[in-house]
N, C-alpha and C positions, 0 to 999 in steps of 0.2 A: 584689384585692391580697392577697398572702401575707404573713403575719406570722411572725417568728421565735419560737422557744420562749422567749427572754428577754423578749420583748414580752408574751407570754401570762402569764409568771410575774409581770411587773411589774403587769399589769392585775389578776391574782388577788390579789396582795399589797395593792394599793390597795383593792380591794373588801373584802378581809378586814379591813383597818385600819378602814374605815368601819363595818363590822359590829361589830367589837370595841369601837370608841369609842362606838357607839350603845348596845350592851349594857351597857358599863361605866357610861355616863351614867345608865341606868335604875336601876342599883344604888345610885348615889350621889345623884342629884337626886330631889327630891320630886315636882315637877310635870311634868318632861319637856319643858318649853317650850324650854329651851336645846338639847336634843337635836334637836328639829325645826329650830330655827334653824341649828345647826351642820351638820346633814345638808344643809340647803338651800344653805348656803354652799359646802360641798364639792361639791355637784352643779353649782353655777354654775362653780366653779373647774375641774372636770373638763371641762365643756362648752367653756369658754374655751380650755382646753389642747388640746382636740380640734380646735377651729376655727383656732387660730393657725398650725399648719404649712400648712394648706390656703391660708390667706390669704397666707402668706409665699411659697409657690410661685407663686401668682397674681401677686404683686407682682414677683417675679423674672422672670416670663415677660412681663409687660406693660411694665415700666419697666427702664431701664438703671440699676440700683442695686446697690451692693456689699452684702455681708453686714454689714460694720460700720456702714454708713450705715443699713441697715434696722433693725439692733439699736438704734442711737442714737435713731432716730425713734420706734421702738416704745416705748423706755424713757421718752422725753420725753413722749409722749402719756399713758403710765401715770402718770408723775409729776404731770402736770397734773390728771389725774382724781383722784389721791390727795390732792393739795393742795386741790382743789375740795371733795372730800368732807370733808376735815379742817376746812376753814373752815366749811362748811355745818353740820356737827355740833358745832362749837365745842369740839372735843376738845383744842385747843391751850391752852385757858384753865385 
């Protein structure tokens, strides 16, 4: 698959932002543990972002579902996961 130059620029800006945040965190934080945690979260987010379009194309191909229905279902699943994590960690208290 061919990518356009704006897609390459977006990828470079994302990587540059991660690098800058990691470097800045080293200057500010004493132990660096938050940096490792933050970079790990960013890595998970980027991987999920990469998987989402592939899964959406598969759903469109296999099922007769509209884009708004897919978006609603995706957001409802994300909401359920967020609420479950919120309750499990007792962040609401």
